[in-house]
Biotite code that builds the C-alpha atoms (Angstrom):
import biotite.structure as struc

atoms = struc.array([
    struc.Atom([48.946, 54.389, 93.221], chain_id="A", res_id=1, res_name="MET", atom_name="CA", element="C"),
    struc.Atom([46.514, 53.007, 90.682], chain_id="A", res_id=2, res_name="PHE", atom_name="CA", element="C"),
    struc.Atom([47.108, 56.023, 88.461], chain_id="A", res_id=3, res_name="GLN", atom_name="CA", element="C"),
    struc.Atom([50.809, 55.158, 88.247], chain_id="A", res_id=4, res_name="ARG", atom_name="CA", element="C"),
    struc.Atom([49.969, 51.577, 87.261], chain_id="A", res_id=5, res_name="ILE", atom_name="CA", element="C"),
    struc.Atom([47.543, 52.793, 84.610], chain_id="A", res_id=6, res_name="VAL", atom_name="CA", element="C"),
    struc.Atom([50.096, 55.300, 83.277], chain_id="A", res_id=7, res_name="ASP", atom_name="CA", element="C"),
    struc.Atom([52.795, 52.624, 83.106], chain_id="A", res_id=8, res_name="ASP", atom_name="CA", element="C"),
    struc.Atom([50.385, 50.329, 81.287], chain_id="A", res_id=9, res_name="PHE", atom_name="CA", element="C"),
    struc.Atom([49.509, 53.074, 78.797], chain_id="A", res_id=10, res_name="LYS", atom_name="CA", element="C"),
    struc.Atom([53.164, 53.854, 78.146], chain_id="A", res_id=11, res_name="GLN", atom_name="CA", element="C"),
    struc.Atom([54.195, 50.233, 77.646], chain_id="A", res_id=12, res_name="THR", atom_name="CA", element="C"),
    struc.Atom([51.167, 49.549, 75.460], chain_id="A", res_id=13, res_name="THR", atom_name="CA", element="C"),
    struc.Atom([51.857, 52.618, 73.358], chain_id="A", res_id=14, res_name="GLY", atom_name="CA", element="C"),
    struc.Atom([55.508, 51.705, 72.942], chain_id="A", res_id=15, res_name="ALA", atom_name="CA", element="C"),
    struc.Atom([54.618, 48.129, 72.003], chain_id="A", res_id=16, res_name="ALA", atom_name="CA", element="C"),
    struc.Atom([52.046, 49.372, 69.482], chain_id="A", res_id=17, res_name="LEU", atom_name="CA", element="C"),
    struc.Atom([54.558, 51.751, 67.890], chain_id="A", res_id=18, res_name="ARG", atom_name="CA", element="C"),
    struc.Atom([57.206, 49.030, 67.658], chain_id="A", res_id=19, res_name="LEU", atom_name="CA", element="C"),
    struc.Atom([54.708, 46.587, 66.186], chain_id="A", res_id=20, res_name="THR", atom_name="CA", element="C"),
    struc.Atom([53.574, 49.069, 63.564], chain_id="A", res_id=21, res_name="SER", atom_name="CA", element="C"),
    struc.Atom([57.210, 49.752, 62.619], chain_id="A", res_id=22, res_name="LEU", atom_name="CA", element="C"),
    struc.Atom([57.868, 46.009, 62.331], chain_id="A", res_id=23, res_name="ALA", atom_name="CA", element="C"),
    struc.Atom([54.786, 45.563, 60.117], chain_id="A", res_id=24, res_name="VAL", atom_name="CA", element="C"),
    struc.Atom([55.883, 48.444, 57.879], chain_id="A", res_id=25, res_name="ALA", atom_name="CA", element="C"),
    struc.Atom([59.371, 46.945, 57.584], chain_id="A", res_id=26, res_name="ALA", atom_name="CA", element="C"),
    struc.Atom([57.898, 43.514, 56.757], chain_id="A", res_id=27, res_name="ALA", atom_name="CA", element="C"),
    struc.Atom([55.679, 44.989, 54.041], chain_id="A", res_id=28, res_name="ILE", atom_name="CA", element="C"),
    struc.Atom([58.640, 46.868, 52.548], chain_id="A", res_id=29, res_name="ALA", atom_name="CA", element="C"),
    struc.Atom([60.692, 43.658, 52.612], chain_id="A", res_id=30, res_name="LEU", atom_name="CA", element="C"),
    struc.Atom([57.956, 41.719, 50.798], chain_id="A", res_id=31, res_name="VAL", atom_name="CA", element="C"),
    struc.Atom([57.721, 44.424, 48.123], chain_id="A", res_id=32, res_name="VAL", atom_name="CA", element="C"),
    struc.Atom([61.516, 44.463, 47.711], chain_id="A", res_id=33, res_name="ALA", atom_name="CA", element="C"),
    struc.Atom([61.646, 40.675, 47.383], chain_id="A", res_id=34, res_name="ILE", atom_name="CA", element="C"),
    struc.Atom([58.838, 40.860, 44.820], chain_id="A", res_id=35, res_name="GLY", atom_name="CA", element="C"),
    struc.Atom([60.797, 43.323, 42.698], chain_id="A", res_id=36, res_name="PHE", atom_name="CA", element="C"),
    struc.Atom([63.967, 41.230, 43.002], chain_id="A", res_id=37, res_name="LEU", atom_name="CA", element="C"),
    struc.Atom([62.049, 38.152, 41.870], chain_id="A", res_id=38, res_name="CYS", atom_name="CA", element="C"),
    struc.Atom([60.578, 40.089, 38.946], chain_id="A", res_id=39, res_name="ALA", atom_name="CA", element="C"),
    struc.Atom([64.015, 41.379, 37.938], chain_id="A", res_id=40, res_name="ALA", atom_name="CA", element="C"),
    struc.Atom([65.500, 37.888, 38.084], chain_id="A", res_id=41, res_name="GLY", atom_name="CA", element="C"),
    struc.Atom([62.583, 36.498, 36.099], chain_id="A", res_id=42, res_name="PHE", atom_name="CA", element="C"),
    struc.Atom([63.010, 39.137, 33.391], chain_id="A", res_id=43, res_name="ILE", atom_name="CA", element="C"),
    struc.Atom([66.774, 38.537, 33.252], chain_id="A", res_id=44, res_name="LEU", atom_name="CA", element="C"),
    struc.Atom([66.333, 34.789, 32.756], chain_id="A", res_id=45, res_name="VAL", atom_name="CA", element="C"),
    struc.Atom([63.408, 35.391, 30.372], chain_id="A", res_id=46, res_name="LEU", atom_name="CA", element="C"),
    struc.Atom([65.500, 37.564, 28.063], chain_id="A", res_id=47, res_name="GLU", atom_name="CA", element="C"),
    struc.Atom([68.504, 35.257, 28.137], chain_id="A", res_id=48, res_name="LYS", atom_name="CA", element="C"),
    struc.Atom([66.926, 31.776, 28.003], chain_id="A", res_id=49, res_name="TYR", atom_name="CA", element="C"),
    struc.Atom([63.172, 32.050, 27.360], chain_id="A", res_id=50, res_name="GLY", atom_name="CA", element="C"),
    struc.Atom([59.841, 31.904, 29.201], chain_id="A", res_id=51, res_name="PRO", atom_name="CA", element="C"),
    struc.Atom([59.846, 28.204, 30.150], chain_id="A", res_id=52, res_name="ILE", atom_name="CA", element="C"),
    struc.Atom([63.323, 28.330, 31.648], chain_id="A", res_id=53, res_name="GLU", atom_name="CA", element="C"),
    struc.Atom([62.446, 31.543, 33.521], chain_id="A", res_id=54, res_name="ALA", atom_name="CA", element="C"),
    struc.Atom([59.349, 29.955, 35.045], chain_id="A", res_id=55, res_name="CYS", atom_name="CA", element="C"),
    struc.Atom([61.233, 26.787, 35.996], chain_id="A", res_id=56, res_name="LEU", atom_name="CA", element="C"),
    struc.Atom([64.038, 28.801, 37.568], chain_id="A", res_id=57, res_name="THR", atom_name="CA", element="C"),
    struc.Atom([61.590, 30.802, 39.668], chain_id="A", res_id=58, res_name="GLY", atom_name="CA", element="C"),
    struc.Atom([59.795, 27.619, 40.714], chain_id="A", res_id=59, res_name="ALA", atom_name="CA", element="C"),
    struc.Atom([63.080, 25.941, 41.640], chain_id="A", res_id=60, res_name="ALA", atom_name="CA", element="C"),
    struc.Atom([64.173, 28.880, 43.786], chain_id="A", res_id=61, res_name="ILE", atom_name="CA", element="C"),
    struc.Atom([60.893, 29.015, 45.686], chain_id="A", res_id=62, res_name="PHE", atom_name="CA", element="C"),
    struc.Atom([60.845, 25.221, 46.043], chain_id="A", res_id=63, res_name="PHE", atom_name="CA", element="C"),
    struc.Atom([64.327, 25.343, 47.595], chain_id="A", res_id=64, res_name="ALA", atom_name="CA", element="C"),
    struc.Atom([63.182, 28.081, 49.994], chain_id="A", res_id=65, res_name="LEU", atom_name="CA", element="C"),
    struc.Atom([60.144, 25.962, 50.908], chain_id="A", res_id=66, res_name="THR", atom_name="CA", element="C"),
    struc.Atom([62.354, 22.932, 51.625], chain_id="A", res_id=67, res_name="LEU", atom_name="CA", element="C"),
    struc.Atom([64.633, 25.036, 53.822], chain_id="A", res_id=68, res_name="ILE", atom_name="CA", element="C"),
    struc.Atom([61.664, 26.440, 55.760], chain_id="A", res_id=69, res_name="ALA", atom_name="CA", element="C"),
    struc.Atom([60.068, 22.991, 56.177], chain_id="A", res_id=70, res_name="ALA", atom_name="CA", element="C"),
    struc.Atom([63.373, 21.507, 57.345], chain_id="A", res_id=71, res_name="GLY", atom_name="CA", element="C"),
    struc.Atom([63.804, 24.306, 59.864], chain_id="A", res_id=72, res_name="SER", atom_name="CA", element="C"),
    struc.Atom([60.263, 23.716, 61.123], chain_id="A", res_id=73, res_name="TYR", atom_name="CA", element="C"),
    struc.Atom([60.842, 19.984, 61.591], chain_id="A", res_id=74, res_name="VAL", atom_name="CA", element="C"),
    struc.Atom([64.159, 20.525, 63.375], chain_id="A", res_id=75, res_name="VAL", atom_name="CA", element="C"),
    struc.Atom([62.671, 23.180, 65.663], chain_id="A", res_id=76, res_name="ARG", atom_name="CA", element="C"),
    struc.Atom([59.668, 21.008, 66.470], chain_id="A", res_id=77, res_name="LYS", atom_name="CA", element="C"),
    struc.Atom([61.956, 18.090, 67.366], chain_id="A", res_id=78, res_name="ARG", atom_name="CA", element="C"),
    struc.Atom([64.099, 20.351, 69.571], chain_id="A", res_id=79, res_name="GLN", atom_name="CA", element="C"),
    struc.Atom([61.029, 21.623, 71.423], chain_id="A", res_id=80, res_name="LEU", atom_name="CA", element="C"),
    struc.Atom([59.788, 18.072, 71.955], chain_id="A", res_id=81, res_name="LYS", atom_name="CA", element="C"),
    struc.Atom([63.157, 16.928, 73.301], chain_id="A", res_id=82, res_name="LEU", atom_name="CA", element="C"),
    struc.Atom([63.383, 19.994, 75.529], chain_id="A", res_id=83, res_name="ARG", atom_name="CA", element="C"),
    struc.Atom([59.892, 19.333, 76.923], chain_id="A", res_id=84, res_name="ALA", atom_name="CA", element="C"),
    struc.Atom([60.774, 15.690, 77.627], chain_id="A", res_id=85, res_name="GLN", atom_name="CA", element="C"),
    struc.Atom([64.002, 16.711, 79.365], chain_id="A", res_id=86, res_name="ALA", atom_name="CA", element="C"),
    struc.Atom([62.138, 19.284, 81.449], chain_id="A", res_id=87, res_name="ALA", atom_name="CA", element="C"),
    struc.Atom([59.548, 16.683, 82.467], chain_id="A", res_id=88, res_name="ALA", atom_name="CA", element="C"),
    struc.Atom([62.271, 14.228, 83.496], chain_id="A", res_id=89, res_name="LYS", atom_name="CA", element="C"),
    struc.Atom([64.198, 16.822, 85.482], chain_id="A", res_id=90, res_name="SER", atom_name="CA", element="C"),
    struc.Atom([61.019, 18.015, 87.184], chain_id="A", res_id=91, res_name="ALA", atom_name="CA", element="C"),
    struc.Atom([60.201, 14.460, 88.249], chain_id="A", res_id=92, res_name="ALA", atom_name="CA", element="C"),
    struc.Atom([63.739, 13.953, 89.559], chain_id="A", res_id=93, res_name="ARG", atom_name="CA", element="C"),
    struc.Atom([63.794, 17.241, 91.411], chain_id="A", res_id=94, res_name="SER", atom_name="CA", element="C"),
    struc.Atom([60.524, 16.448, 93.187], chain_id="A", res_id=95, res_name="VAL", atom_name="CA", element="C"),
    struc.Atom([61.893, 13.148, 94.494], chain_id="A", res_id=96, res_name="LEU", atom_name="CA", element="C"),
    struc.Atom([65.186, 14.758, 95.515], chain_id="A", res_id=97, res_name="ALA", atom_name="CA", element="C"),
    struc.Atom([63.477, 17.476, 97.543], chain_id="A", res_id=98, res_name="ASP", atom_name="CA", element="C"),
    struc.Atom([64.142, 16.958, 101.279], chain_id="A", res_id=99, res_name="PRO", atom_name="CA", element="C"),
    struc.Atom([60.673, 18.253, 102.174], chain_id="A", res_id=100, res_name="MET", atom_name="CA", element="C"),
    struc.Atom([59.052, 15.547, 100.039], chain_id="A", res_id=101, res_name="VAL", atom_name="CA", element="C"),
    struc.Atom([61.198, 12.872, 101.654], chain_id="A", res_id=102, res_name="VAL", atom_name="CA", element="C"),
    struc.Atom([60.398, 14.176, 105.135], chain_id="A", res_id=103, res_name="ALA", atom_name="CA", element="C"),
    struc.Atom([56.695, 14.299, 104.332], chain_id="A", res_id=104, res_name="THR", atom_name="CA", element="C"),
    struc.Atom([56.864, 10.734, 103.011], chain_id="A", res_id=105, res_name="GLY", atom_name="CA", element="C"),
    struc.Atom([58.495, 9.549, 106.226], chain_id="A", res_id=106, res_name="LEU", atom_name="CA", element="C"),
    struc.Atom([55.844, 11.284, 108.309], chain_id="A", res_id=107, res_name="GLN", atom_name="CA", element="C"),
    struc.Atom([53.104, 9.627, 106.251], chain_id="A", res_id=108, res_name="ILE", atom_name="CA", element="C"),
    struc.Atom([54.731, 6.218, 106.763], chain_id="A", res_id=109, res_name="VAL", atom_name="CA", element="C"),
    struc.Atom([54.878, 6.828, 110.516], chain_id="A", res_id=110, res_name="ARG", atom_name="CA", element="C"),
    struc.Atom([51.286, 8.057, 110.699], chain_id="A", res_id=111, res_name="ALA", atom_name="CA", element="C"),
    struc.Atom([49.677, 5.325, 108.587], chain_id="A", res_id=112, res_name="ILE", atom_name="CA", element="C"),
    struc.Atom([51.968, 2.441, 109.371], chain_id="A", res_id=113, res_name="GLY", atom_name="CA", element="C"),
    struc.Atom([54.025, 0.314, 107.046], chain_id="A", res_id=114, res_name="ILE", atom_name="CA", element="C"),
    struc.Atom([51.577, -2.621, 106.987], chain_id="A", res_id=115, res_name="LYS", atom_name="CA", element="C"),
    struc.Atom([48.710, -0.434, 105.749], chain_id="A", res_id=116, res_name="ARG", atom_name="CA", element="C"),
    struc.Atom([50.912, 1.512, 103.362], chain_id="A", res_id=117, res_name="LEU", atom_name="CA", element="C"),
    struc.Atom([52.283, -1.432, 101.349], chain_id="A", res_id=118, res_name="ILE", atom_name="CA", element="C"),
    struc.Atom([48.938, -2.270, 99.625], chain_id="A", res_id=119, res_name="PRO", atom_name="CA", element="C"),
    struc.Atom([48.344, 1.426, 98.909], chain_id="A", res_id=120, res_name="LEU", atom_name="CA", element="C"),
    struc.Atom([51.792, 1.735, 97.330], chain_id="A", res_id=121, res_name="LEU", atom_name="CA", element="C"),
    struc.Atom([51.199, -1.391, 95.254], chain_id="A", res_id=122, res_name="ALA", atom_name="CA", element="C"),
    struc.Atom([47.912, -0.040, 93.871], chain_id="A", res_id=123, res_name="VAL", atom_name="CA", element="C"),
    struc.Atom([49.484, 3.378, 93.279], chain_id="A", res_id=124, res_name="GLY", atom_name="CA", element="C"),
    struc.Atom([52.442, 1.827, 91.462], chain_id="A", res_id=125, res_name="GLY", atom_name="CA", element="C"),
    struc.Atom([50.096, -0.210, 89.293], chain_id="A", res_id=126, res_name="LEU", atom_name="CA", element="C"),
    struc.Atom([48.068, 2.893, 88.430], chain_id="A", res_id=127, res_name="ALA", atom_name="CA", element="C"),
    struc.Atom([51.236, 4.857, 87.702], chain_id="A", res_id=128, res_name="LEU", atom_name="CA", element="C"),
    struc.Atom([52.516, 2.082, 85.441], chain_id="A", res_id=129, res_name="GLY", atom_name="CA", element="C"),
    struc.Atom([49.236, 1.978, 83.515], chain_id="A", res_id=130, res_name="LEU", atom_name="CA", element="C"),
    struc.Atom([49.260, 5.761, 83.090], chain_id="A", res_id=131, res_name="MET", atom_name="CA", element="C"),
    struc.Atom([52.881, 5.751, 81.904], chain_id="A", res_id=132, res_name="ALA", atom_name="CA", element="C"),
    struc.Atom([52.103, 2.962, 79.438], chain_id="A", res_id=133, res_name="ASN", atom_name="CA", element="C"),
    struc.Atom([49.095, 4.878, 78.090], chain_id="A", res_id=134, res_name="ARG", atom_name="CA", element="C"),
    struc.Atom([51.137, 8.088, 77.748], chain_id="A", res_id=135, res_name="ASN", atom_name="CA", element="C"),
    struc.Atom([53.921, 6.162, 76.002], chain_id="A", res_id=136, res_name="HIS", atom_name="CA", element="C"),
    struc.Atom([51.403, 4.660, 73.577], chain_id="A", res_id=137, res_name="ALA", atom_name="CA", element="C"),
    struc.Atom([49.955, 8.126, 72.888], chain_id="A", res_id=138, res_name="ALA", atom_name="CA", element="C"),
    struc.Atom([53.482, 9.406, 72.110], chain_id="A", res_id=139, res_name="ASP", atom_name="CA", element="C"),
    struc.Atom([53.898, 6.700, 69.457], chain_id="A", res_id=140, res_name="GLN", atom_name="CA", element="C"),
    struc.Atom([51.000, 8.031, 67.347], chain_id="A", res_id=141, res_name="THR", atom_name="CA", element="C"),
    struc.Atom([52.106, 9.797, 64.149], chain_id="A", res_id=142, res_name="PRO", atom_name="CA", element="C"),
    struc.Atom([52.503, 13.562, 64.402], chain_id="A", res_id=143, res_name="ALA", atom_name="CA", element="C"),
    struc.Atom([50.767, 16.118, 62.244], chain_id="A", res_id=144, res_name="GLU", atom_name="CA", element="C"),
])
């Protein structure tokens, strides 16, 4: 039984290693191809307009690519943050909507008694409010 698990692990690891090495080789080939395309474009602009214009054109192209990449990063980061907030809200709602939680809460109220439970709920609500306020203040700090 353990031999089958070990064999499966070896096969999946070997396949993942082969795929990763192929992806790295393709990435290296892509970088080299982009380098030659940049060199060809630089030489074309150099011969037609001159060295300063060729350098400025290359800088402008890479600056535009940098702006596109930075914009994509900011948008993706915002989407992940919104998705995490939505997941946290839905998780909190789903816990309160669970019938088992409601039933357990009713059993606790019956066991402890409503007169003893009211001060505990007040202190718990106060602590929850303070924690939510602290988390909200931490969210307002500037991001990286």
